[in-house]
BANU-488503 format. One line per 8 residues: number of its first residue (from 1); their letters; for each residue x, y, z of N, C-alpha, C. Coordinates in steps of 0.2 Angstrom, whole numbers, always signed. Layout:
// BANU-488503
NUM> A> X/Y/Z/X/Y/Z/X/Y/Z  ...
// end
This chain:
// BANU-488503
1> XXXXXXXX> -12/-313/+144/-17/-312/+138/-21/-306/+139  -22/-302/+134/-26/-296/+135/-33/-297/+135  -37/-293/+140/-44/-294/+140/-47/-292/+133  -52/-295/+131/-55/-294/+125/-57/-287/+123  -60/-284/+128/-62/-277/+126/-56/-272/+124  -50/-273/+128/-44/-270/+126/-41/-272/+119  -42/-278/+118/-39/-281/+111/-44/-278/+106  -50/-278/+107/-55/-275/+102/-53/-267/+100
9> XXXXXXXX> -52/-264/+106/-50/-257/+105/-44/-256/+102  -39/-260/+103/-32/-260/+99/-33/-261/+92  -37/-266/+90/-38/-268/+83/-42/-262/+80  -47/-259/+83/-51/-253/+80/-46/-247/+79  -41/-246/+84/-37/-241/+83/-32/-242/+77  -30/-248/+76/-25/-249/+71/-29/-248/+64  -35/-251/+64/-39/-250/+58/-40/-242/+56  -42/-238/+61/-43/-231/+60/-36/-228/+57
17> XXXXXXXX> -31/-230/+60/-24/-227/+58/-23/-229/+51  -24/-236/+49/-23/-238/+42/-28/-234/+37  -34/-233/+40/-39/-230/+35/-37/-223/+34  -34/-219/+39/-32/-212/+39/-26/-212/+34  -21/-217/+35/-15/-217/+31/-17/-218/+23  -22/-223/+22/-24/-224/+15/-27/-217/+12  -31/-214/+16/-34/-208/+14/-29/-202/+12  -24/-202/+17/-19/-197/+16/-14/-199/+10
25> XXXXXXXX> -14/-205/+9/-10/-207/+3/-13/-207/-4  -20/-206/-3/-24/-206/-9/-22/-199/-13  -19/-200/-19/-18/-194/-23/-24/-190/-26  -29/-195/-27/-36/-192/-29/-39/-187/-24  -38/-190/-17/-41/-186/-12/-37/-179/-11  -31/-180/-11/-26/-174/-10/-28/-169/-16  -29/-171/-22/-30/-167/-27/-37/-163/-26  -42/-167/-24/-49/-165/-23/-49/-159/-17
33> XXXXXXXX> -45/-161/-12/-45/-156/-6/-41/-150/-8  -35/-151/-12/-32/-145/-15/-36/-140/-19  -40/-144/-24/-44/-140/-28/-49/-136/-24  -52/-139/-19/-57/-136/-15/-55/-130/-11  -49/-131/-9/-45/-126/-5/-44/-120/-9  -42/-121/-16/-41/-116/-20/-47/-112/-22  -52/-116/-23/-59/-113/-24/-61/-108/-19  -60/-111/-12/-62/-107/-7/-58/-100/-6
41> XXXXXXXX> -52/-101/-7/-47/-95/-7/-49/-90/-13  -51/-93/-19/-53/-88/-24/-59/-85/-22  -64/-88/-20/-71/-86/-18/-70/-80/-12  -65/-82/-8/-64/-77/-2/-61/-70/-5  -56/-71/-9/-53/-65/-12/-58/-61/-17  -62/-65/-21/-67/-61/-25/-72/-58/-21  -74/-61/-15/-79/-58/-11/-77/-51/-8  -70/-51/-6/-67/-45/-3/-66/-40/-8
49> XXXXXXXX> -64/-42/-14/-63/-37/-20/-70/-34/-22  -75/-38/-22/-82/-35/-23/-84/-30/-18  -82/-31/-12/-84/-27/-6/-80/-20/-7  -74/-21/-8/-69/-15/-8/-71/-11/-14  -73/-14/-20/-75/-10/-26/-81/-6/-24  -86/-9/-21/-92/-6/-19/-91/+0/-15  -86/+0/-10/-84/+5/-6/-80/+11/-10  -76/+9/-14/-72/+14/-18/-76/+17/-23
57> XXXXXXXX> -82/+14/-25/-86/+17/-30/-89/+24/-27  -89/+25/-20/-91/+31/-17/-86/+36/-19  -80/+35/-20/-75/+40/-21/-71/+38/-27  -72/+40/-33/-68/+38/-39/-60/+39/-38  -58/+44/-34/-51/+45/-33/-48/+40/-30  -51/+35/-26/-48/+30/-23/-49/+23/-26  -51/+23/-32/-52/+17/-36/-46/+13/-37  -46/+7/-35/-40/+3/-35/-35/+4/-29
65> XXXXXXXX> -37/+8/-25/-32/+10/-19/-31/+3/-15  -36/+0/-13/-36/-6/-9/-32/-11/-12  -32/-13/-18/-29/-18/-22/-21/-16/-22  -20/-9/-23/-13/-7/-23/-10/-8/-16  -13/-6/-11/-11/-7/-4/-10/-14/-2  -14/-19/-4/-14/-26/-3/-7/-29/-7  -6/-26/-13/+0/-29/-16/+6/-27/-13  +7/-20/-11/+12/-18/-8/+13/-21/-1
73> XXXXXXXX> +8/-22/+3/+8/-26/+9/+11/-33/+8  +8/-36/+3/+10/-43/+2/+18/-44/+0  +20/-39/-4/+27/-39/-5/+32/-38/+1  +29/-34/+5/+33/-32/+12/+33/-39/+16  +27/-42/+16/+27/-48/+20/+31/-54/+18  +32/-54/+11/+36/-59/+8/+43/-58/+9  +45/-51/+9/+52/-49/+10/+54/-51/+17  +49/-50/+22/+50/-51/+29/+51/-59/+31
81> XXXXXXXX> +49/-63/+26/+50/-70/+27/+44/-73/+30  +38/-70/+30/+32/-73/+33/+30/-80/+29  +27/-84/+32/+24/-90/+29/+18/-88/+25  +16/-93/+21/+11/-92/+16/+4/-90/+19  +2/-93/+25/-4/-91/+28/-4/-84/+31  +2/-82/+34/+3/-75/+36/+3/-70/+30  +6/-72/+25/+6/-68/+19/-1/-67/+16  -5/-72/+16/-12/-71/+14/-16/-67/+19
89> XXXXXXXX> -15/-68/+25/-18/-64/+30/-17/-57/+29  -10/-55/+28/-8/-48/+27/-12/-45/+21  -12/-49/+16/-15/-47/+9/-22/-45/+10  -26/-50/+13/-33/-49/+14/-35/-43/+19  -30/-43/+24/-31/-37/+29/-30/-30/+25  -25/-30/+21/-24/-24/+17/-30/-22/+12  -32/-28/+9/-38/-27/+5/-44/-24/+8  -45/-26/+14/-51/-24/+18/-50/-18/+23
97> XXXXXXXX> -44/-15/+22/-42/-10/+27/-46/-4/+28  -50/-2/+22/-54/+4/+22/-62/+2/+22  -63/-4/+24/-70/-6/+24/-75/-2/+28  -72/+1/+33/-76/+5/+38/-79/+11/+35  -76/+13/+29/-78/+20/+26/-85/+19/+23  -88/+13/+23/-94/+12/+21/-99/+15/+25  -97/+17/+31/-101/+20/+36/-100/+28/+37  -96/+30/+33/-94/+37/+33/-98/+41/+27
105> XXXXXXXX> -101/+47/+29/-105/+51/+24/-101/+53/+18  -104/+52/+12/-101/+53/+6/-99/+61/+5  -102/+65/+9/-100/+72/+8/-93/+74/+11  -92/+69/+16/-85/+70/+19/-80/+67/+15  -81/+61/+13/-76/+57/+8/-75/+61/+2  -80/+64/-1/-79/+68/-7/-76/+75/-6  -76/+77/+0/-74/+84/+1/-67/+86/-2  -67/+92/-6/-61/+94/-9/-57/+99/-5
113> XXXXXXXX> -60/+102/+0/-56/+106/+4/-54/+103/+11  -51/+107/+15/-48/+104/+21/-54/+102/+26  -54/+97/+29/-59/+94/+33/-59/+98/+40  -65/+99/+42/-65/+103/+49/-63/+98/+54  -63/+100/+60/-61/+95/+66/-66/+90/+67  -73/+92/+66/-78/+87/+67/-78/+82/+61  -77/+84/+55/-77/+80/+49/-71/+75/+50  -65/+78/+52/-59/+73/+53/-61/+68/+58
121> XXXXXXXX> -64/+70/+64/-66/+65/+69/-70/+60/+66  -75/+62/+62/-80/+57/+59/-76/+52/+55  -72/+55/+50/-68/+50/+46/-63/+45/+49  -61/+47/+55/-57/+43/+59/-60/+37/+62  -67/+38/+62/-71/+32/+65/-71/+26/+60  -69/+27/+54/-69/+21/+49/-65/+15/+51  -60/+17/+56/-56/+11/+58/-60/+7/+63  -63/+10/+67/-67/+7/+72/-73/+3/+69
129> XXXXXXXX> -76/+7/+64/-82/+4/+61/-80/-3/+57  -74/-2/+54/-71/-8/+50/-69/-13/+54  -67/-12/+60/-65/-17/+65/-71/-21/+67  -77/-17/+68/-83/-21/+70/-86/-25/+64  -85/-23/+58/-87/-27/+52/-83/-33/+52  -76/-33/+53/-72/-39/+52/-71/-43/+58  -74/-41/+64/-73/-44/+70/-75/-52/+69  -80/-53/+66/-83/-60/+65/-78/-65/+61
137> XXXXXXXX> -73/-62/+58/-68/-66/+54/-63/-69/+59  -65/-73/+63/-60/-76/+68/-55/-80/+65  -56/-83/+59/-51/-88/+56/-44/-84/+54  -45/-77/+53/-39/-73/+51/-40/-67/+56  -37/-67/+62/-37/-61/+66/-33/-55/+64  -29/-57/+59/-25/-51/+57/-29/-46/+53  -34/-48/+50/-39/-44/+46/-42/-38/+51  -44/-40/+56/-47/-35/+61/-41/-31/+64
145> XXXXXXXX> -36/-34/+65/-30/-30/+68/-28/-25/+63  -27/-27/+56/-25/-22/+51/-30/-16/+50  -37/-18/+50/-42/-13/+49/-42/-8/+54  -42/-11/+61/-43/-6/+66/-36/-2/+67  -31/-4/+66/-25/-1/+69/-20/+2/+63  -22/+2/+57/-17/+4/+51/-16/+12/+51  -20/+16/+55/-18/+23/+56/-15/+25/+63  -13/+19/+66/-9/+21/+72/-2/+23/+70
153> XXXXXXXX> +2/+27/+74/+8/+30/+72/+14/+26/+77  +20/+26/+74/+25/+22/+78/+26/+26/+84  +25/+33/+84/+27/+37/+90/+21/+38/+95  +15/+34/+93/+10/+34/+98/+5/+40/+97  +5/+44/+92/+1/+49/+90/-5/+48/+85  -6/+41/+84/-11/+39/+79/-17/+38/+82  -22/+35/+78/-28/+33/+80/-30/+26/+78  -35/+23/+81/-40/+25/+86/-38/+25/+93
161> XXXXXXXX> -32/+21/+95/-31/+19/+102/-24/+22/+104  -21/+26/+100/-14/+29/+102/-9/+23/+104  -9/+18/+100/-4/+13/+102/+3/+15/+99  +8/+12/+102/+15/+15/+101/+20/+9/+99  +24/+10/+94/+29/+5/+93/+27/-2/+91  +30/-7/+95/+28/-13/+93/+21/-15/+97  +18/-10/+100/+11/-12/+103/+6/-12/+97  +8/-9/+92/+4/-9/+85/+6/-16/+82
169> XXXXXXXX> +0/-20/+81/+2/-26/+77/+6/-26/+71  +10/-31/+70/+14/-30/+64/+10/-29/+57  +5/-33/+57/+1/-32/+50/-2/-25/+50  -3/-21/+55/-6/-14/+55/+0/-10/+53  +6/-11/+55/+12/-7/+54/+14/-8/+46  +13/-14/+44/+14/-15/+36/+9/-11/+32  +3/-12/+34/-2/-9/+30/-2/-1/+30  +0/+1/+36/+0/+9/+37/+5/+12/+32
177> XXXXXXXX> +11/+9/+31/+16/+12/+27/+14/+11/+20  +11/+5/+18/+9/+4/+11/+3/+9/+9  -2/+10/+14/-7/+14/+13/-5/+21/+12  +0/+24/+16/+2/+30/+15/+6/+31/+9  +10/+26/+7/+13/+27/+0/+9/+28/-6  +4/+23/-6/-1/+23/-11/-5/+30/-11  -7/+32/-5/-11/+38/-5/-7/+44/-7  +0/+44/-6/+4/+50/-8/+5/+50/-16
185> XXXXXXXX> +5/+44/-19/+7/+43/-26/+1/+43/-30  -5/+44/-28/-11/+44/-32/-15/+51/-31  -18/+53/-36/-22/+59/-35/-28/+58/-31  -29/+63/-26/-35/+63/-22/-39/+69/-23  -45/+69/-21/-50/+75/-22/-47/+81/-19  -43/+81/-14/-40/+87/-11/-33/+89/-13  -30/+85/-17/-23/+86/-19/-21/+82/-25  -15/+84/-28/-13/+80/-33/-8/+75/-31
193> XXXXXXXX> -6/+70/-35/-1/+65/-33/+6/+67/-33  +10/+64/-28/+17/+66/-28/+21/+61/-32  +26/+63/-35/+30/+58/-39/+34/+53/-34  +36/+48/-36/+39/+42/-32/+45/+45/-28  +49/+49/-30/+55/+52/-27/+52/+56/-21  +47/+60/-22/+45/+65/-16/+41/+60/-11  +38/+55/-13/+34/+51/-9/+39/+47/-4  +45/+45/-7/+50/+41/-4/+53/+46/+1
201> XXXXXXXX> +54/+52/+0/+57/+57/+4/+52/+58/+10  +46/+58/+9/+41/+58/+15/+41/+52/+19  +42/+46/+16/+43/+40/+20/+49/+41/+25  +54/+43/+22/+60/+43/+26/+60/+48/+32  +56/+54/+30/+55/+59/+36/+51/+56/+41  +47/+51/+40/+42/+48/+44/+45/+42/+48  +51/+40/+46/+53/+34/+50/+55/+35/+57  +52/+31/+61/+53/+31/+68/+47/+36/+72
209> XXXXXXXX> +44/+40/+68/+38/+44/+70/+32/+41/+68  +30/+42/+62/+24/+39/+59/+25/+32/+57  +31/+30/+55/+31/+23/+52/+37/+19/+56  +35/+12/+56/+40/+8/+59/+47/+8/+55  +52/+10/+58/+58/+11/+54/+61/+5/+50  +60/-1/+52/+62/-7/+49/+58/-8/+43  +52/-8/+44/+47/-9/+38/+48/-3/+33  +49/+3/+35/+50/+8/+31/+56/+7/+26
217> XXXX> +61/+5/+29/+67/+3/+25/+66/-2/+19  +61/-7/+21/+59/-12/+16/+55/-9/+11  +51/-4/+12/+47/-1/+8/+51/+3/+3  +56/+6/+5/+60/+10/+1/+65/+6/-3
// end
């Protein structure tokens, strides 16, 4: 015969399991949780869009750039067979990739002539500034990874840390090529837009040097 205290524990455990099962089986609860999850997801995306719009307002030439990069990055992630959570993380990371430009002087962002070395060094800091801004988002570590390392190059000659090949997080390699493609195919303060054919040629030239060759093939 079981001691009473163990029997009570056993009964309590069974009751908890049954209660959990009942809750999980409740269609109303599932619908409520699904709705709440969608609301949180929508609020997250809208908050990020508002922030990126505020940043891009500093430079009319980059209006819509972050959304374009996010869409390209999402399509690449889907093609690569990532799961829904990973795809969302890639999308949000791409949406936030230039958030660090909020700390870059407007006269540098708006400059229509070639940047000096000091100015270029200053604008490169947007990756580190952005990483510090997104560091607290621990639930989606891909966001900080994409923001900090999307200007790394596959050959190791990028910035801010000179990472090479697969040392560069996958999310950053995806955003890097999506960012470059959109930058090339849109008008900027310092140059006109390339047509799609010329932009694709530039991507091909950069495979294995600037860009991850496998992701580059997907982009093309």
